[in-house]
C-alpha positions as CSV (number, residue, x, y, z in Angstrom):
1,M,77.1,94.1,91.7
2,T,79.2,92.8,88.8
3,N,78.7,89.5,87.0
4,R,82.3,88.5,87.5
5,T,83.4,85.9,90.0
6,E,85.9,88.3,91.6
7,P,84.5,91.0,93.8
8,S,85.0,94.6,92.7
9,H,85.0,98.1,94.1
10,E,81.4,98.3,92.7
11,D,80.6,95.4,95.0
12,L,82.0,97.4,98.0
13,S,79.8,100.3,97.0
14,A,76.7,98.1,96.8
15,L,77.6,96.6,100.2
16,M,77.8,100.0,101.8
17,D,74.5,101.0,100.2
18,G,72.8,97.8,101.5
19,E,72.2,96.6,97.9
20,L,74.5,93.6,98.0
21,G,73.0,90.2,98.8
22,H,74.3,88.1,101.7
23,A,75.8,85.5,99.3
24,H,78.1,88.2,97.8
25,A,78.9,90.1,101.0
26,G,81.7,87.8,102.1
27,P,83.7,88.1,98.8
28,A,83.2,91.9,98.8
29,L,84.4,92.1,102.4
30,A,87.5,90.1,101.4
31,L,88.5,93.2,99.4
32,L,89.1,94.9,102.8
33,Q,92.1,92.6,103.4
34,C,94.2,94.7,101.1
35,A,95.3,98.3,101.5
36,E,93.6,99.3,98.2
37,G,90.3,97.9,99.2
38,R,90.4,99.6,102.6
39,A,91.3,102.9,100.9
40,Q,88.3,102.5,98.6
41,W,86.1,101.7,101.6
42,A,87.3,104.9,103.3
43,I,86.7,107.0,100.1
44,Y,83.1,105.7,99.9
45,H,82.5,106.6,103.5
46,L,83.9,110.1,102.9
47,I,81.7,110.6,99.8
48,G,78.7,109.5,101.8
49,D,79.6,112.0,104.6
50,I,79.9,114.8,102.1
51,L,76.6,113.9,100.4
52,R,74.7,113.8,103.7
53,D,76.2,117.1,104.9
54,P,77.9,119.2,102.3
55,Q,78.8,121.8,105.0
56,S,80.7,119.2,107.1
57,D,84.5,119.2,107.6
58,A,84.7,115.9,105.6
59,L,86.1,117.8,102.6
60,L,89.2,118.7,104.7
61,Q,90.0,114.9,104.8
62,I,90.7,114.7,101.1
63,D,94.3,114.3,100.2
64,C,94.6,115.6,96.6
65,T,98.3,114.7,96.4
66,Q,97.4,111.0,96.0
67,R,95.3,111.2,92.9
68,D,95.6,108.7,90.1
69,R,97.2,110.3,87.1
70,N,96.4,107.4,84.6
C-alpha cells in the first residue's frame, strides 16, 4: 500500500492479495468506479490466472493492441 492519501493501482493489487487493511479497502475499491480501475483489476486477475496455471487459456485473453506506448 502506498503512503499517499489517494488509492493507487498498487492498493488494488494489495487488496487482491489480501494484504490491504480494512481501513484502506474502501478507497481502493473506489478505483473500480472508473474504467481504468476496472481494467487494472481485470489485468491483475488475468495475471493471477496465468501464474496459477501457465497452461491455461488465460493468455488468449490478452489484447496486445491496447498496449501503452509511453
